C-alpha positions in Angstrom: -162.9 226.0 178.3 -163.7 226.4 181.6 -167.1 225.2 182.6 -167.6 226.9 186.6 -169.6 230.3 186.2 -169.8 232.6 189.7 -173.2 233.1 190.7 -174.2 235.9 193.1 -175.7 234.5 196.7 -175.9 236.2 199.4 -175.2 240.2 199.6 -174.1 241.5 203.2 -173.7 244.8 204.6 -170.9 246.2 207.2 -170.0 249.5 208.1 -166.1 250.0 208.3 -164.6 251.2 211.7 -164.1 254.5 212.3 -159.8 254.3 212.3 -159.8 250.5 211.4 -157.6 249.9 208.1 -159.6 248.9 204.7 -158.3 245.7 204.2 -158.2 244.5 207.4 -162.2 245.1 208.3 -162.6 243.5 204.5 -160.9 240.3 205.9 -162.6 240.0 208.6 -166.2 240.2 207.3 -165.2 238.2 205.1 -164.4 235.1 207.7 -167.7 236.5 210.2 -169.3 235.7 207.4 -167.8 232.7 206.1 -167.4 233.7 202.4 -164.7 232.6 200.0 -165.1 235.0 197.1 -166.8 238.3 196.8 -167.5 241.2 194.9 -167.5 244.5 197.0 -168.8 248.2 196.9 -168.5 251.1 199.1 -168.9 255.0 199.5 -167.7 256.9 202.3 -164.9 258.9 203.4 -161.5 257.3 203.8 -158.5 259.2 205.0 -154.3 258.2 204.4 -155.2 256.4 201.3 -152.5 254.5 199.3 -153.1 253.9 195.6 -150.9 252.0 193.5 -147.7 252.7 192.2 -146.2 253.7 196.1 -148.9 257.3 196.1 -150.2 258.2 199.5 -152.9 260.9 199.8 -153.3 262.7 202.9 -155.9 263.8 204.7 -159.8 262.9 203.7 -162.0 262.1 200.4 -164.9 261.7 199.8 -165.8 258.5 197.9 -168.6 258.5 196.0 -168.0 254.7 194.3 -165.7 252.0 195.6 -165.3 249.0 193.2 -163.5 245.2 193.0 -163.7 241.7 194.0 -161.9 239.9 197.3 -161.7 236.3 198.1 -159.9 234.3 200.5 -157.5 231.2 200.0 -154.9 229.3 201.1 -152.4 232.7 200.8 -155.6 234.5 203.3 -157.4 237.6 202.0 -156.7 239.2 198.7 -158.9 242.2 197.0 -158.4 244.1 193.7 -160.2 247.3 194.6 -160.8 250.9 192.5 -162.0 253.8 194.0 -163.0 257.5 192.5 -162.4 260.1 195.8 -163.1 263.5 195.7 -160.5 266.0 198.5 -163.0 266.1 201.3 -163.4 270.7 201.5 -165.1 272.5 203.4 -166.1 275.5 201.0 -168.0 274.4 198.8 -165.0 274.4 196.3 -165.5 272.4 193.3 -162.6 269.6 193.8 -160.9 267.6 191.2 -161.9 263.4 190.6 -159.6 261.0 191.3 -159.1 257.3 190.7 -156.9 254.5 190.5 -156.2 250.8 192.3 -156.5 250.7 195.7 -154.1 249.7 197.8 -155.1 250.2 201.3 -156.6 253.3 203.5 -158.0 254.4 206.7 -161.6 254.8 207.8 -163.6 258.3 208.7 -167.6 256.8 207.8 -167.8 254.2 204.8 -170.2 251.2 204.4 -169.5 248.3 202.7 -171.9 246.3 200.3 -170.3 242.3 199.6 -172.3 240.4 197.3 -171.4 236.6 197.3 -170.1 234.7 194.3 -171.3 231.3 193.9 -168.7 229.5 191.7 -170.8 227.1 190.2 -169.4 223.7 188.2 -170.8 223.0 185.1 -172.2 219.3 184.5 -169.6 218.2 182.4 -166.8 219.3 184.5 -168.9 217.4 187.4 -168.6 213.8 185.8 -165.3 214.2 184.4 -163.5 214.7 188.1 -162.3 210.8 189.6 -164.7 209.5 192.5 -163.8 210.4 195.3 -161.7 213.6 193.9 -163.0 216.3 195.9 -163.5 220.2 194.5 -160.8 222.7 193.3 -160.1 225.6 195.2 -161.8 227.9 193.0 -160.7 230.8 195.0 -158.8 232.5 192.0 -161.9 232.3 189.4 -163.1 235.2 191.1 -163.9 238.0 188.7 -161.3 241.3 189.3 -164.0 243.4 189.4 -167.4 244.8 187.2 -166.3 246.2 184.1 -165.2 250.0 184.7 -166.8 252.7 182.3 -165.3 255.0 180.6 -166.1 257.8 183.1 -163.7 255.9 185.8 -161.3 255.0 183.4 -160.2 258.8 182.9 -160.9 260.0 185.8 -158.0 257.1 186.5 -155.7 258.9 183.7 -156.7 262.4 184.6 -155.7 261.9 188.7 -151.8 259.7 187.3 -150.3 263.5 186.6 -152.2 265.0 189.5 -150.3 265.8 192.8 -151.8 265.8 196.8 -151.0 268.8 198.1 -150.0 267.7 201.8 -147.2 269.8 202.5 -148.5 273.1 200.8 -149.0 275.9 203.3 -152.2 276.8 204.8 -155.2 277.6 202.2 -158.7 278.4 202.0 -160.6 275.5 203.8 -158.3 274.4 206.3 -157.5 275.5 209.5 -154.1 276.7 211.7 -153.9 276.2 215.3 -152.2 279.4 215.5 -150.2 280.5 218.8 -151.9 283.0 219.9 -155.3 282.5 218.4 -156.2 279.1 219.1 -157.7 276.4 216.1 -159.0 279.0 213.3 -160.2 278.6 210.5 -159.2 279.4 207.1 -162.1 282.0 205.1 -159.4 283.3 202.2 -155.7 284.2 201.6 -155.6 288.2 201.3 -153.0 288.4 198.8 -149.9 285.5 199.1 -148.6 285.1 202.2 -151.4 286.6 204.3 -154.3 284.7 205.8 -158.2 285.9 206.5 -158.9 283.3 209.8 -161.6 283.5 211.9 -161.6 282.7 215.0 -163.0 280.6 217.9 -165.4 283.4 218.8 -166.1 284.2 215.8 -164.3 287.5 214.7 -162.0 287.9 212.3 -158.2 288.4 212.3 -155.3 288.9 209.3 -152.4 287.0 209.7 -149.2 287.1 207.8 -146.8 284.3 207.5 -143.2 285.7 207.2 -143.2 286.1 210.4 -144.5 282.0 211.3 -143.2 279.2 211.1 -146.0 276.4 208.9 -145.2 272.9 210.4 -146.3 269.6 209.0 -150.4 269.6 209.1 -152.1 266.5 210.1 -155.7 265.2 210.0 -158.2 265.0 212.4 -161.1 263.8 211.6 -162.4 265.7 208.2 -160.5 269.0 209.0 -156.3 269.1 208.0 -155.5 271.5 210.5 -151.8 273.6 210.1 -149.9 274.2 213.2 -147.8 277.9 213.2 -145.3 279.5 215.5 -143.6 282.2 215.6 -140.4 282.2 213.7 -137.2 282.4 216.0 -133.9 284.6 215.3 -132.5 280.6 214.3 -135.5 279.8 211.6 -134.0 283.0 209.3 
């Protein structure tokens, strides 16, 4: 029977620098605060998210909850993290809740809380250790995380079949970079292949995508921007 019991210690709050990778920042925070093992929770906005299984999510996502554990040992810093995600949108439309085990992500505006875990050795284990022997490395004794609720598990299962439309054309709430009108917000789709956009001066314009080439989207802060350029004869 393992007599080691995790006890809560210090709690530290830190903000992920914008553009920083989450796992690297966690490792740096552990070193800065002199922690060997900790439970971690967080919330905010992340982008360029990679989930377990090779699934990648482009764009920015609101994270109502991140939960897991992190520890440092002979193999460096290791973390087990689970997240709930909601696609960041500006139009107020309801978005599906996603979830899964997080591999890594980039911070946009994200706060982390680290709760130190101290592994206490039982009296029996201490008395059984030979005199002069050093205390064993207990970094691997950290719990993977607090229990995950049924709602969380349901979100993870439901998101497994969902696909991120990172290559999908412009939709309501996106931004298009038009060769003539500049950076414009998509207000709605008037019909298949036709968009109503708001110009930088606040006026509205209808455009059709048949005469435009839709280039790959990029993310600027919390905006998904899709460049549009005129089709040439070579484009067909």
